[in-house]
C-alpha positions in Angstrom: 152.0 208.8 75.8 148.9 206.8 76.7 146.3 205.9 74.1 143.7 208.2 75.7 146.1 211.2 75.8 147.0 210.5 72.2 143.4 210.6 71.2 142.7 213.8 73.1 145.6 215.5 71.4 145.4 214.0 67.9 141.8 215.1 67.2 142.5 218.8 68.0 145.7 218.7 66.0 143.8 217.4 63.0 141.2 220.1 63.4 144.0 222.7 63.5 145.6 221.2 60.4 142.3 221.6 58.5 143.0 218.7 56.2 140.0 219.4 54.0 141.8 222.4 52.6 144.8 220.2 51.8 142.5 217.7 50.1 141.0 220.5 48.0 144.5 221.5 46.8 145.4 217.9 46.1 142.2 217.5 44.0 143.2 220.5 42.0 146.6 218.9 41.4 145.0 215.7 40.2 142.5 217.5 38.0 145.3 219.5 36.5 147.1 216.4 35.4 144.1 215.1 33.5 145.0 212.5 30.9 148.7 213.1 31.5 148.7 211.9 35.0 151.6 209.6 36.2 151.2 206.2 37.7 148.6 205.9 40.5 151.2 205.4 43.3 152.9 208.6 42.2 149.6 210.5 42.2 148.8 209.3 45.7 152.2 210.2 47.0 152.2 213.6 45.4 148.7 214.3 46.7 149.6 213.2 50.2 152.7 215.4 50.1 150.6 218.4 49.2 148.1 217.6 52.0 151.0 217.5 54.5 152.4 220.8 53.3 149.0 222.4 53.5 148.6 221.1 57.1 151.9 222.6 58.0 150.8 226.0 56.6 147.6 225.9 58.7 149.4 224.9 61.9 151.8 227.8 61.5 148.9 230.1 60.7 147.2 229.3 64.0 150.3 230.1 66.0 150.8 233.4 64.2 147.1 234.3 64.2 146.6 233.6 67.9 145.8 237.2 68.9 143.2 237.6 66.1 141.7 234.1 66.7 140.9 234.9 70.3 138.2 237.1 68.9 137.4 235.6 65.5 137.6 231.9 66.3 137.7 231.3 70.0 136.7 227.6 69.6 139.9 226.7 67.7 142.0 224.1 69.6 145.0 226.4 70.2 142.9 229.3 71.4 140.8 227.1 73.7 143.8 225.3 75.2 143.1 221.9 73.8 146.6 221.8 72.4 149.8 223.7 73.4 151.7 226.2 71.3 154.7 224.0 71.6 152.8 220.9 70.3 151.4 222.8 67.3 154.8 224.2 66.4 156.3 220.7 66.6 153.5 219.2 64.5 154.0 222.0 61.9 157.7 221.1 61.6 156.9 217.4 61.3 154.2 218.0 58.6 156.6 220.2 56.6 159.4 217.7 56.7 157.1 214.8 55.9 155.5 216.7 53.0 158.9 217.6 51.5 160.2 214.1 51.9 157.2 212.4 50.4 157.0 214.9 47.5 160.7 214.6 46.6 160.4 210.8 46.7 157.3 210.9 44.5 158.5 213.4 41.8 162.1 214.5 42.4 162.0 216.8 39.3 159.4 218.9 41.1 161.8 220.0 43.8 161.0 223.7 42.9 157.2 223.1 43.4 157.7 221.3 46.7 160.0 224.1 47.9 157.5 226.8 46.9 154.5 225.0 48.5 156.4 224.2 51.7 157.5 227.8 52.2 154.4 229.6 50.8 152.2 228.6 53.7 154.4 229.8 56.6 155.4 232.7 54.4 151.7 233.8 54.1 151.4 233.9 57.9 154.8 235.7 58.4 154.9 238.0 55.4 151.5 238.5 53.8 148.8 238.3 56.5 147.4 241.7 57.4 149.1 243.5 54.5 146.1 244.5 52.4 145.5 242.8 49.1 148.9 241.1 49.3 147.4 238.4 51.6 144.5 237.2 49.3 146.6 237.4 46.2 149.3 235.3 47.9 146.8 232.6 48.9 145.0 232.6 45.5 148.3 232.2 43.6 149.4 229.3 45.8 146.1 227.5 45.3 146.0 228.2 41.6 149.6 226.9 41.3 148.4 223.5 42.5 146.3 223.2 39.4 149.0 224.6 37.1 151.6 222.2 38.4 149.6 219.3 37.1 148.6 221.0 33.9 152.1 222.0 32.8 153.1 218.3 32.5 151.2 218.2 29.2 151.6 221.9 28.3 149.2 224.6 29.4 146.5 225.4 26.9 144.5 228.6 26.8 141.5 226.8 28.4 143.7 225.6 31.3 145.1 229.0 31.7 141.6 230.4 32.0 140.7 227.8 34.5 143.7 228.8 36.6 142.6 232.4 36.4 139.1 231.5 37.6 140.6 229.6 40.5 142.8 232.5 41.5 139.9 235.0 41.1 137.6 232.8 43.2 140.1 232.4 46.0 140.7 236.2 46.1 137.0 236.7 46.3 136.7 234.2 49.2 139.6 235.9 51.0 137.9 239.2 50.7 134.7 237.8 52.2 136.8 236.2 54.9 138.4 239.5 55.8 134.8 240.9 56.3 134.0 238.1 58.6 137.2 238.6 60.6 137.4 242.4 60.7 136.9 242.6 64.5 139.7 240.3 65.5 142.0 241.5 62.7 141.8 245.1 63.8 142.5 244.1 67.4 145.6 242.1 66.2 146.8 245.1 64.1 146.1 243.5 60.7 145.2 245.7 57.7 142.5 244.3 55.5 142.2 244.8 51.7 142.3 248.3 50.3 144.9 249.6 52.8 142.8 249.0 55.8 139.4 250.2 54.5 136.7 247.8 55.1 135.0 245.9 52.3 131.3 245.3 52.8 128.5 243.4 51.0 127.7 246.3 48.8 131.2 246.5 47.4 131.6 242.7 47.1 128.3 241.8 45.3 129.6 242.9 41.8 132.5 240.5 42.3 130.1 237.6 42.0 129.1 238.6 38.4 132.2 236.9 36.7 131.5 233.7 38.6 127.9 233.7 37.3 129.4 234.2 33.8 131.7 231.2 34.3 128.7 229.1 35.3 126.7 230.3 32.3 129.6 229.5 29.9 130.0 226.0 31.3 126.3 225.2 30.8 126.4 226.7 27.3 129.3 224.5 26.4 127.7 221.4 27.8 123.9 221.8 27.4 123.1 218.1 27.2 120.9 216.5 29.9 123.5 214.0 31.1 125.7 216.7 32.8 124.1 216.5 36.2 127.3 217.0 38.2 128.3 219.9 36.0 124.9 221.5 36.4 125.2 221.2 40.2 128.7 222.6 40.2 127.6 225.5 37.9 124.7 226.4 40.2 126.9 226.3 43.2 129.8 228.3 41.6 127.3 230.9 40.2 124.8 231.4 43.0 126.6 230.6 46.3 129.1 233.5 46.1 126.1 235.9 45.9 124.5 234.1 48.8 127.6 234.3 50.9 127.9 238.1 50.3 124.2 238.6 51.2 124.8 236.6 54.5 127.5 239.1 55.4 124.8 241.7 56.1 123.7 239.7 59.2 126.3 240.1 62.0 125.2 236.9 63.9 125.6 234.8 60.8 128.9 236.5 59.9 130.4 235.8 63.3 129.5 232.1 62.8 131.7 232.2 59.6 128.8 231.0 57.5 129.8 233.1 54.4 133.2 231.6 54.3 131.8 228.1 54.7 129.4 228.7 51.8 132.2 229.7 49.6 134.3 226.7 50.7 131.4 224.4 49.6 131.2 226.5 46.4 134.9 225.9 45.7 134.7 222.2 46.1 131.5 222.0 44.0 133.4 224.0 41.4 136.1 221.4 40.8 134.2 219.3 38.3 133.0 222.5 36.6 136.6 223.7 36.2 137.7 220.3 34.9 135.0 220.4 32.2 135.9 223.9 31.2 139.5 222.8 30.4 138.4 219.5 28.8 
């Protein structure tokens, strides 16, 4: 393969793998470890393994979701023909094997976690996608487990359990908003959204933001001192951006650009230091 062809294929493959989501899961793992983290090389290897496994999940998802993505996300590389179905499938298999190999080499005793994370991504696309609330709960539990896996090394406290619950709640909330964004393509592909196919709209989702506002308020109440700038930024994002995302859903043009989901993704990454402070 020539260098030019490699570049033309590698960039679309990286876009398909959506590495930023894997980085987010890896950060949750590292935050969960806290003071009980292993040596730095082990941390790096474990985080890298999780990124590879998340990449494999997204690659499989794009293959399975191709009918829906033709409507919802026509610019994705697989839909637009920038990469072939065969290449994406091969990249998914390589990412899965690499993730498992790297993870087992880093922490062999975590073989159960590596197995779960490796199978959970493809399992979502094959078993959970389009099956009502099963899909968002599946995704949220997998993401929350990335935090818990690190936390259990030192024993899960009540605070860490609450943080995991907030993570799971937030991801379910984001998946519900995402289902509103994707309703057109999902219906054409035969997928059922939450509530057994009934459509959730902004009016039904706005009350869901209230617990996230409460989490932000609790975080600021626990850390009221002026030197908590990053925490304050995270609290504002975690509290206000979910409401903003739901409000944006009312405008079809903005919804079709997937702006609500992007807002919530930013909110999730902003919320990492907030969650860490809640458990500290």
